[in-house]
C-alpha positions in Angstrom: 4.3 3.5 -23.7 6.6 0.8 -24.8 5.9 -2.7 -23.4 8.7 -4.2 -21.4 9.1 -7.9 -21.7 9.9 -10.1 -18.7 11.5 -13.5 -18.9 12.1 -14.8 -15.3 10.0 -17.2 -13.4 8.1 -14.1 -12.2 7.5 -12.8 -15.7 3.7 -13.2 -15.8 3.3 -11.6 -12.3 5.6 -8.7 -13.2 3.8 -8.1 -16.5 0.4 -8.2 -14.9 1.6 -5.8 -12.2 2.9 -3.3 -14.7 -0.4 -3.6 -16.6 -2.4 -3.0 -13.5 -0.4 0.1 -12.5 -0.8 1.5 -16.0 -4.6 0.8 -16.0 -4.7 2.7 -12.8 -3.3 5.8 -14.6 0.3 5.5 -13.6 3.0 6.0 -16.2 5.2 3.3 -14.6 7.8 3.5 -17.4 10.8 4.1 -15.1 9.8 1.6 -12.5 9.0 -1.0 -15.1 12.6 -0.6 -16.4 13.9 -1.1 -12.9 11.7 -4.2 -12.5 13.1 -5.4 -15.8 16.6 -5.1 -14.4 15.5 -7.2 -11.5 14.0 -9.7 -13.9 17.3 -10.0 -15.7 19.1 -10.5 -12.4 16.7 -13.4 -11.6 17.3 -15.0 -15.0 21.1 -14.7 -14.6 20.8 -16.4 -11.1 18.5 -19.1 -12.5 15.8 -18.1 -9.9 12.9 -20.5 -10.4 10.6 -19.6 -7.5 7.1 -18.1 -8.1 7.5 -15.7 -5.1 10.1 -13.2 -4.2 12.0 -14.3 -1.1 13.9 -12.2 1.4 17.1 -14.0 0.4 16.9 -13.2 -3.3 16.2 -9.5 -2.4 19.2 -9.5 -0.2 21.4 -11.0 -2.9 20.0 -8.4 -5.4 20.8 -5.7 -2.9 24.4 -6.9 -2.7 24.5 -7.1 -6.5 23.7 -3.4 -6.9 25.9 -2.0 -4.1 28.2 -0.2 -6.5 25.4 2.0 -7.7 24.6 5.3 -6.0 22.3 5.2 -3.0 19.6 7.0 -5.0 19.8 4.5 -7.8 19.7 1.5 -5.4 16.7 2.9 -3.6 14.8 3.4 -6.9 15.7 -0.2 -8.0 14.7 -1.7 -4.7 11.5 0.3 -4.5 10.4 -1.2 -7.8 10.9 -4.7 -6.4 9.1 -3.8 -3.2 6.1 -2.3 -4.9 
């Protein structure tokens, strides 16, 4: 499993979450990649909060509207985990 690096204000929490999932026996590679895309989005939007707000999830949801419904669901489910 390749470690995925996170860089946003939520980087530590995201990294710890992925580690916890993997310690629990989950592969979590695909969802970690989706979480990394959200992390990139947070960096691009200069998000500096330590908690995920409803507003940022709504903005992210709008950001990914051009993707297929299945892709959007996968990406949002990684954020909601």
